[in-house]
C-alpha positions as CSV (number, residue, x, y, z in Angstrom):
1,M,-18.4,26.2,14.8
2,K,-20.4,23.1,15.4
3,A,-18.8,19.7,15.9
4,T,-20.7,16.6,15.0
5,S,-19.7,13.0,15.5
6,S,-20.6,9.7,14.0
7,S,-19.6,6.1,14.6
8,S,-18.8,3.3,12.2
9,S,-17.9,-0.3,12.6
10,S,-16.0,-2.6,10.4
11,S,-14.8,-6.2,10.7
12,N,-11.3,-6.7,12.0
13,P,-9.8,-9.4,9.8
14,G,-7.3,-10.4,12.4
15,T,-9.8,-11.5,15.0
16,P,-12.8,-13.6,14.1
17,G,-16.1,-12.0,15.1
18,A,-14.2,-8.8,16.4
19,T,-15.2,-5.4,15.3
20,S,-13.3,-2.1,15.1
21,S,-15.3,1.0,15.7
22,K,-14.3,4.6,15.4
23,S,-15.8,8.1,16.0
24,I,-15.3,10.9,13.6
25,A,-15.8,14.6,14.6
26,S,-16.3,17.4,12.1
27,I,-16.4,21.2,12.3
28,N,-18.7,23.0,9.8
29,G,-18.7,19.9,7.6
30,E,-15.0,19.4,7.6
31,V,-13.9,16.1,9.1
32,V,-11.1,16.9,11.6
33,L,-10.7,14.2,14.2
34,S,-11.0,10.4,14.3
35,V,-10.9,8.2,17.4
36,D,-10.5,4.4,17.2
37,P,-11.9,2.6,19.0
38,D,-14.8,4.9,20.0
39,Y,-15.4,3.3,23.4
40,G,-13.4,1.8,26.3
41,D,-14.3,-1.5,28.0
42,F,-12.9,-2.4,31.5
43,L,-13.4,-4.9,34.2
44,P,-14.0,-3.9,37.8
45,S,-10.5,-5.0,38.6
46,G,-9.2,-2.3,36.3
47,G,-7.3,-2.3,33.0
48,T,-5.9,-0.3,30.1
49,S,-7.5,0.9,26.8
50,E,-5.5,2.4,24.0
51,H,-7.1,4.7,21.4
52,M,-5.7,6.2,18.2
53,L,-6.5,9.9,17.7
54,V,-6.0,11.0,14.0
55,N,-6.0,14.6,12.8
56,L,-7.9,14.5,9.5
57,S,-7.8,18.2,9.0
58,S,-5.4,20.5,7.3
59,Q,-4.4,22.4,10.5
60,R,-2.8,21.4,13.8
61,L,-5.3,20.3,16.5
62,A,-4.9,21.2,20.2
63,I,-6.5,18.5,22.4
64,K,-7.4,18.4,26.1
65,V,-8.7,15.2,27.7
66,R,-11.2,15.4,30.5
67,C,-12.7,12.5,32.5
68,S,-15.9,12.0,34.4
69,D,-14.1,10.2,37.3
70,N,-10.5,11.2,38.0
71,A,-10.4,8.9,41.1
72,L,-10.8,5.8,38.9
73,F,-9.1,6.9,35.6
74,R,-5.7,8.1,34.5
75,V,-5.2,9.3,31.0
76,N,-2.0,10.0,29.1
77,P,-1.5,12.5,27.5
78,V,-3.9,15.0,29.1
79,F,-2.9,17.7,26.6
80,C,-1.4,17.2,23.1
81,F,-1.0,18.8,19.7
82,I,-1.6,16.6,16.6
83,E,-0.2,17.9,13.3
84,P,-2.3,17.6,10.1
85,G,-2.4,14.0,8.8
86,L,-0.7,12.5,11.9
87,C,-1.9,10.5,14.8
88,A,-1.4,10.3,18.6
89,S,-2.0,7.5,21.0
90,L,-4.4,8.0,24.0
91,I,-3.9,5.6,26.9
92,I,-6.7,5.2,29.4
93,N,-6.0,3.3,32.7
94,R,-8.8,2.3,35.0
95,L,-8.0,1.5,38.6
96,P,-10.0,-1.2,40.5
97,G,-13.5,0.0,41.5
98,P,-17.2,-0.6,41.2
99,P,-18.8,-1.2,37.8
100,K,-20.3,2.0,36.4
101,Y,-20.7,4.2,33.3
102,D,-18.0,6.9,32.8
103,K,-16.8,8.9,29.9
104,I,-13.8,10.7,28.4
105,V,-14.4,14.0,26.7
106,L,-11.9,15.2,24.1
107,H,-11.9,19.0,23.9
108,F,-10.3,20.0,20.7
109,M,-9.7,23.0,18.4
110,K,-7.6,24.1,15.5
111,N,-4.4,25.9,16.4
112,S,-1.9,27.3,13.9
113,D,0.3,29.1,16.4
114,K,3.5,27.0,16.6
115,D,4.7,29.0,19.7
116,A,1.4,28.5,21.7
117,Q,1.5,26.8,25.1
118,I,-1.2,24.2,25.0
119,K,-2.4,24.7,28.6
120,E,-2.8,28.5,27.9
121,I,-4.9,27.8,24.8
122,F,-7.5,26.1,26.9
123,K,-7.3,28.6,29.8
124,N,-8.2,31.4,27.4
125,P,-11.7,32.6,28.3
126,N,-12.5,33.1,24.6
127,A,-11.6,29.5,23.8
128,N,-14.5,27.6,22.5
129,P,-13.3,24.0,22.0
130,E,-15.4,21.4,20.2
131,K,-16.1,18.1,22.2
132,L,-16.1,14.4,21.3
133,T,-17.2,11.9,23.9
134,I,-15.7,8.4,24.4
135,P,-18.0,6.2,26.6
136,L,-16.2,4.0,29.1
137,N,-18.0,0.9,30.2
138,C,-17.1,-1.3,33.2
139,S,-18.8,-4.6,33.6
140,H,-17.9,-8.2,34.6
141,S,-17.3,-9.1,30.9
142,T,-15.8,-6.9,28.2
143,G,-16.4,-6.4,24.5
144,K,-19.2,-5.3,22.3
145,D,-20.5,-8.9,22.1
146,H,-21.7,-8.6,25.7
147,E,-24.3,-5.9,25.3
148,D,-26.6,-7.4,28.0
149,D,-23.9,-7.0,30.7
150,K,-23.3,-3.3,30.0
151,L,-24.6,-0.7,32.3
152,P,-27.2,1.7,30.9
153,E,-25.9,5.0,29.7
154,K,-26.8,8.1,31.7
155,K,-29.2,10.4,30.0
């Protein structure tokens, strides 16, 4: 199974000049997971970013959240199931620290076993979860309107 992702932007009618952006992941051409917004913006003093995860598939998704810097970031939840057609909220908290580029990686896979323990699903050596990355930017100004203040992405 190969996961692909894409991003799209649309105007947010409630805020002049603001944009809403989301990432969409698919497995074998089937769209399964949407994340909105598809990035996190933080100040060096810290902050919180809330993201909506939407299961667009016909099966339950198991999700594990990983972070590039656990000393600076806290995420809630770390593990979750999302039933078909439903959504879950992902909260990312950044503690005060130096500006730098980080990322959250969502490891996800379909799971139809209602009795499965989520941590055990990801511990299974045969598990091959798909991945979707959420870039996390920290600069002295926030928002997509300040592209010149952002740190360059790691290659």
